[in-house]
C-alpha positions as CSV (number, residue, x, y, z in Angstrom):
1,M,0.0,0.0,0.1
2,N,1.3,3.5,-0.8
3,D,1.0,6.7,1.0
4,R,-1.8,8.1,-1.2
5,N,-4.2,5.1,-0.8
6,A,-3.5,5.0,3.0
7,Y,-4.8,8.7,3.2
8,I,-7.7,7.9,1.2
9,I,-8.6,4.8,3.2
10,L,-8.3,6.8,6.5
11,N,-10.4,9.5,5.2
12,L,-13.0,7.0,4.3
13,L,-13.0,5.5,8.0
14,N,-15.2,7.1,10.5
15,G,-13.9,9.0,13.4
16,I,-10.6,9.7,11.9
17,G,-9.3,13.1,11.1
18,H,-6.0,15.2,11.0
19,A,-5.5,15.1,15.0
20,K,-5.7,11.1,14.9
21,V,-3.6,10.6,11.9
22,K,-1.1,13.0,13.4
23,S,-1.0,10.9,16.6
24,L,-0.4,7.6,14.4
25,L,2.4,9.2,12.4
26,E,4.1,10.4,15.7
27,R,3.9,6.7,16.9
28,F,4.5,4.6,13.5
29,G,6.6,7.0,11.3
30,S,4.7,6.9,8.0
31,V,1.1,6.7,6.9
32,E,1.9,3.7,5.0
33,N,3.5,2.0,7.9
34,I,0.2,2.5,10.1
35,F,-1.3,-0.2,8.0
36,A,1.4,-2.5,8.7
37,Q,0.5,-2.4,12.4
38,S,-1.5,-4.9,14.3
39,Q,-4.8,-3.9,16.2
40,A,-2.9,-4.0,19.4
41,S,-0.2,-2.0,18.3
42,L,-2.5,0.6,16.8
43,A,-4.3,1.0,20.0
44,T,-1.0,1.9,22.0
45,A,-1.0,5.3,19.8
46,S,-2.4,8.4,21.9
47,G,-6.0,8.9,21.3
48,I,-6.7,5.8,19.3
49,G,-8.6,3.4,21.2
50,A,-9.8,-0.2,20.7
51,K,-12.6,0.7,18.4
52,L,-10.6,2.9,15.9
53,A,-7.7,0.5,16.1
54,E,-10.3,-2.3,15.0
55,Q,-11.4,-0.3,11.9
56,I,-8.0,0.5,10.9
57,A,-6.4,-2.9,11.2
58,G,-9.4,-4.4,9.6
59,W,-10.3,-1.6,7.1
60,Q,-11.4,-3.9,4.3
61,N,-14.4,-4.8,6.5
62,F,-15.4,-1.0,6.9
63,V,-14.7,0.6,3.6
64,N,-14.4,-0.2,-0.1
65,L,-11.4,1.6,-1.7
66,E,-11.6,0.2,-5.2
67,H,-15.2,1.3,-5.2
68,E,-14.5,4.8,-4.1
69,L,-11.6,5.3,-6.6
70,E,-13.9,3.9,-9.4
71,F,-16.8,6.2,-8.2
72,A,-14.4,9.4,-8.3
73,V,-13.1,8.4,-11.9
74,K,-16.6,8.0,-13.3
75,G,-17.7,11.2,-11.7
76,G,-14.5,13.0,-13.3
77,V,-13.1,13.5,-9.9
78,S,-9.5,13.6,-9.0
79,I,-8.5,12.8,-5.3
80,I,-5.6,14.8,-3.9
81,T,-4.1,13.6,-0.6
82,L,-1.6,15.0,1.7
83,A,0.9,12.8,0.0
84,D,0.7,14.6,-3.4
85,D,2.8,17.5,-4.8
86,N,-0.3,19.3,-5.9
87,Y,-2.0,19.5,-2.4
88,P,-2.6,23.3,-2.0
89,A,0.5,24.5,0.3
90,I,-1.7,27.3,2.0
91,L,-4.0,24.5,3.3
92,K,-1.1,22.7,4.8
93,E,-0.5,25.6,7.2
94,I,-3.8,25.4,9.1
95,Y,-4.2,23.4,12.3
96,D,-6.2,20.4,10.9
97,P,-5.9,20.3,7.1
98,P,-8.0,17.7,5.4
99,L,-6.4,14.3,4.7
100,C,-7.9,14.5,1.2
101,L,-9.6,16.9,-1.4
102,Y,-11.9,15.7,-4.1
103,V,-11.8,18.1,-7.0
104,R,-13.9,18.4,-10.0
105,G,-12.4,21.0,-12.3
106,V,-9.1,22.9,-11.9
107,L,-7.6,24.0,-8.7
108,P,-6.2,27.6,-9.1
109,E,-3.0,29.0,-7.5
110,F,-4.2,30.1,-4.0
111,G,-2.0,33.0,-3.1
112,S,-2.7,36.6,-1.7
113,K,-5.3,37.0,-4.4
114,A,-7.6,34.3,-3.2
115,I,-10.4,35.6,-1.1
116,A,-13.3,33.8,0.9
117,V,-16.5,35.5,0.5
118,V,-19.1,34.5,2.9
119,G,-22.4,35.5,4.5
120,S,-25.9,34.9,5.4
121,R,-28.4,32.5,3.7
122,R,-31.1,34.7,4.6
123,V,-29.6,37.8,2.8
124,S,-31.3,41.2,2.8
125,N,-31.4,43.4,-0.5
126,Y,-28.5,45.5,0.9
127,G,-26.4,42.4,1.7
128,R,-27.4,41.0,-1.9
129,K,-26.2,44.2,-3.5
130,M,-22.9,44.4,-1.7
131,A,-22.1,40.7,-2.4
132,R,-22.6,41.1,-6.1
133,H,-20.8,44.6,-6.1
134,L,-17.8,43.1,-4.3
135,S,-17.6,39.8,-5.7
136,E,-17.9,41.1,-9.5
137,S,-15.3,43.6,-8.6
138,L,-13.1,41.0,-7.4
139,G,-13.7,39.0,-10.5
140,Y,-12.8,41.8,-12.7
141,A,-9.6,42.2,-10.8
142,H,-8.7,38.5,-11.4
143,W,-9.0,37.5,-7.6
144,T,-10.0,34.1,-7.1
145,V,-13.4,34.0,-5.1
146,V,-13.7,30.9,-2.7
147,S,-17.2,30.2,-1.1
148,G,-19.4,27.3,0.0
149,L,-22.2,27.1,-2.8
150,A,-24.9,27.8,-0.1
151,Y,-28.0,29.9,-0.4
152,G,-27.7,33.6,-0.1
153,V,-24.3,35.3,-0.2
154,D,-22.6,32.2,-1.1
155,A,-24.3,31.7,-4.3
156,I,-24.4,35.4,-5.1
157,A,-20.6,35.7,-4.8
158,H,-20.0,32.6,-7.2
159,Q,-22.4,33.9,-9.8
160,A,-21.2,37.7,-9.7
161,C,-17.5,36.4,-10.0
162,L,-18.6,34.4,-12.8
163,D,-20.3,37.0,-14.6
164,A,-17.1,39.2,-14.2
165,G,-15.1,36.4,-16.1
166,G,-13.5,35.4,-13.0
167,I,-12.3,32.1,-11.4
168,T,-14.3,30.6,-8.3
169,V,-13.9,27.6,-6.2
170,A,-17.0,26.1,-4.4
171,V,-16.4,24.1,-1.1
172,L,-19.0,21.5,-0.4
173,G,-20.1,20.2,3.1
174,S,-21.0,16.8,1.4
175,G,-19.5,14.7,-1.2
176,L,-19.3,15.7,-4.9
177,A,-21.8,12.9,-5.9
178,R,-24.5,14.6,-3.4
179,I,-23.9,18.4,-4.1
180,H,-26.1,20.4,-1.7
181,P,-28.4,22.2,-2.3
182,Q,-29.2,20.4,-5.4
183,D,-30.6,23.7,-6.9
184,H,-27.2,24.9,-7.2
185,I,-26.0,22.0,-9.5
186,P,-26.3,24.1,-12.5
187,L,-24.1,27.0,-10.8
188,A,-21.6,24.0,-9.9
189,R,-21.5,23.2,-13.5
190,D,-20.7,26.8,-14.5
191,I,-18.1,27.2,-11.8
192,I,-16.0,24.3,-13.4
193,K,-17.0,25.2,-17.1
194,Q,-15.4,28.6,-16.5
195,G,-12.0,27.0,-15.2
196,G,-12.8,26.8,-11.5
197,A,-13.4,23.9,-9.3
198,V,-15.9,22.2,-6.8
199,I,-14.2,20.6,-4.0
200,S,-14.8,18.5,-0.8
201,E,-12.9,16.7,1.9
202,F,-15.7,14.3,2.2
203,P,-15.9,10.9,0.4
204,M,-18.0,10.8,-3.0
205,D,-21.4,9.7,-1.5
206,F,-21.1,11.6,1.9
207,P,-24.5,13.4,3.0
208,A,-24.7,17.0,4.0
209,S,-25.1,17.3,7.8
210,R,-25.1,19.9,10.6
211,Q,-21.7,18.6,11.4
212,S,-20.2,18.6,8.0
213,F,-20.7,22.4,7.3
214,P,-18.6,23.7,10.2
215,R,-15.9,21.6,9.1
216,R,-16.2,22.6,5.6
217,N,-15.9,26.3,6.8
218,R,-12.2,25.8,7.8
219,I,-11.4,24.8,4.5
220,V,-13.2,28.0,2.8
221,S,-11.0,30.1,5.0
222,G,-8.0,28.0,4.9
223,L,-7.5,28.3,1.0
224,C,-7.4,32.0,1.3
225,R,-5.1,34.8,2.9
226,S,-8.2,36.7,3.6
227,T,-12.1,36.5,4.5
228,L,-14.7,38.7,3.5
229,V,-17.8,38.7,5.6
230,I,-21.1,40.3,4.2
231,E,-24.0,40.0,6.5
232,A,-23.7,37.4,9.5
233,G,-25.9,36.6,12.5
234,L,-24.0,36.2,15.7
235,K,-24.4,32.4,15.6
236,S,-24.2,32.2,11.9
237,G,-21.8,29.9,9.8
238,A,-20.4,33.0,8.2
239,L,-19.4,34.1,11.6
240,I,-17.5,30.5,12.1
241,T,-15.9,30.8,9.0
242,A,-14.3,34.4,10.1
243,N,-13.5,32.8,13.5
244,C,-11.6,30.2,11.5
245,A,-9.6,32.8,9.3
246,L,-8.7,34.3,12.5
247,E,-7.6,31.4,14.3
248,Q,-5.6,30.5,11.0
249,G,-3.8,33.8,11.2
250,R,-5.7,35.2,8.2
251,S,-7.1,38.9,7.4
252,V,-10.8,39.6,8.0
253,F,-12.7,42.0,6.1
254,A,-16.5,43.0,7.1
255,V,-19.2,45.1,5.4
256,P,-21.0,47.0,7.8
257,G,-24.6,46.6,8.1
258,Q,-27.7,48.4,9.7
259,A,-28.0,48.5,13.2
260,D,-31.5,47.2,13.5
261,N,-30.5,44.3,11.0
262,P,-29.9,41.0,13.0
263,Q,-28.1,39.7,10.1
264,A,-25.4,42.7,10.2
265,K,-24.8,42.1,13.9
266,G,-21.9,39.6,13.3
267,C,-20.2,41.9,10.8
268,N,-20.5,44.9,13.1
269,K,-18.9,42.9,15.9
270,L,-16.2,41.9,13.7
271,I,-15.4,45.5,13.0
272,R,-15.5,46.2,16.6
273,D,-13.1,43.5,17.2
274,G,-10.5,44.7,14.6
275,A,-11.6,43.3,11.0
276,V,-11.3,45.8,8.2
277,L,-14.2,47.8,7.4
278,T,-15.2,47.1,3.8
279,E,-17.3,49.4,1.6
280,D,-15.4,48.6,-1.6
281,I,-12.8,46.6,-3.2
282,E,-10.3,49.3,-2.8
283,D,-10.4,48.6,1.0
284,I,-9.3,45.0,0.3
285,I,-6.4,46.0,-2.1
286,N,-5.0,48.7,0.1
287,E,-4.6,46.1,2.9
288,F,-2.6,44.0,0.5
289,E,-0.9,46.7,-1.5
290,F,2.6,46.2,0.4
291,Q,2.6,42.2,0.1
292,P,5.4,41.4,-2.3
293,D,3.5,38.6,-4.1
294,L,0.2,40.4,-4.6
295,F,1.3,42.1,-7.9
296,D,4.1,39.7,-9.1
297,V,2.3,39.2,-12.5
298,E,0.4,42.0,-14.5
299,T,-3.2,42.1,-13.6
300,P,-6.0,44.8,-14.2
301,I,-5.2,46.6,-10.9
302,A,-1.3,47.2,-11.9
303,Q,-1.3,47.5,-15.6
304,Q,0.5,50.4,-17.7
305,A,-1.5,53.4,-18.3
306,T,-1.4,52.8,-22.2
307,I,-4.9,51.9,-23.4
308,D,-5.3,49.2,-26.0
309,L,-8.7,49.8,-27.8
310,D,-8.5,46.3,-29.4
311,Q,-8.6,44.8,-25.8
312,L,-11.9,46.5,-25.0
313,N,-15.4,45.3,-25.9
314,E,-17.8,47.6,-27.8
315,N,-19.2,49.4,-25.0
316,E,-16.0,50.0,-23.1
317,R,-14.4,51.4,-26.5
318,K,-17.6,54.0,-26.7
319,V,-16.6,55.2,-23.1
320,V,-13.1,55.5,-23.8
321,E,-13.6,57.4,-26.9
322,A,-16.3,59.6,-25.3
323,L,-13.5,60.5,-22.5
324,Q,-10.8,61.2,-25.0
325,T,-11.5,65.0,-25.0
326,D,-13.1,65.8,-21.8
327,S,-14.2,64.5,-18.2
328,L,-17.9,63.7,-18.3
329,S,-20.6,62.6,-15.7
330,L,-22.6,59.5,-15.9
331,D,-25.5,60.8,-17.4
332,E,-23.4,62.7,-20.0
333,L,-21.7,59.5,-20.9
334,A,-25.1,57.7,-21.2
335,N,-26.3,60.3,-23.4
336,I,-23.4,60.3,-25.6
337,T,-22.8,56.4,-25.8
338,A,-26.6,55.4,-25.7
339,I,-25.7,52.7,-23.2
340,N,-28.5,52.0,-20.7
341,A,-27.9,52.9,-17.2
342,G,-27.3,49.6,-15.7
343,T,-25.0,48.3,-18.1
344,L,-23.2,51.6,-18.0
345,M,-22.6,51.3,-14.4
346,S,-21.0,47.8,-14.7
347,V,-19.0,49.1,-17.5
348,M,-17.6,51.9,-15.4
349,M,-16.9,49.7,-12.6
350,K,-14.8,47.3,-14.7
351,L,-12.8,50.2,-16.5
352,E,-12.3,51.7,-12.9
353,I,-10.9,48.5,-11.6
354,E,-8.7,48.1,-14.5
355,Q,-7.5,51.8,-14.0
356,V,-8.5,52.6,-17.5
357,V,-10.8,55.6,-15.8
358,S,-10.9,57.4,-12.6
359,Q,-13.7,58.8,-10.7
360,L,-13.3,62.5,-9.5
361,P,-15.4,64.1,-7.2
362,G,-19.0,64.7,-8.0
363,K,-19.0,61.3,-9.9
364,I,-17.2,62.7,-12.9
365,Y,-15.3,60.2,-14.9
366,S,-11.9,60.7,-16.7
367,L,-9.3,58.7,-18.4
């Protein structure tokens, strides 16, 4: 047995996580060597009682490795273990990294420009607006958005990032053969189709439960250097994710909310406790601008001032051409370009993020 299969088996067994595996490794040296031990020997490891020792020694009676591997292949899923070189390095930094990651799609690089975006399932209109605005901005700026595919803020964040042409990753609280909620299966497909990934630490057919979602949250935050919270109650899963981020030594950003909205109390508390008050993407970018690896490649945030019209779409070219001779207000741009107000706002936001245009006092735009 190799280390890779050993990790997959341990992940399939009930009651065995990173802490138990760490204890076994300290006692027996390698994950492969764990399965060379007798039941009596296994039981001598700290935290491993007779029941777990029985499961490990007689693992063939409890799990079907061949079936799991075949199931993953048929589902187009790759399994990455702690023994594999392509296991995300950033995830190894947390206290209890998952033994395995089941991946459908392509894992991006998780550097400074990966951010977890989380929030309430019962999101208000204000929260919906802010989730869309910030996630779309992050997508335009080529940040990877990581979230949990849940109702509310999670789904909005994934979709807004996709709409901006960005890459997003969904971390599930269930196995990849049991995507939850099922309403979001089309969204999961779009995430994969656009170059992102849907991932889980749980075996293929593992059902979602109240216990699995809090475990999922540590991965959402663990894959990112920062976590953005958009609406969260004081006992919400989003706040759990934020606390995971703080425990992992990561930055936390929070959108301030209305004082009389229970779904805003978690964010407001985070801000009181030191989270970065976030109203726009600039609040996030400014926090990271002195980190050496943030702009190590050319991005829309750090490109040269020369404007290549061939790289712009039709609406963007209309705006740039209108601004060639003078600074203009949004209403003036709408009249000159004949672009409807909703579309024009999105165009201006993208051009501003890419530093093609800048907004002056009085909402006047110039190149």
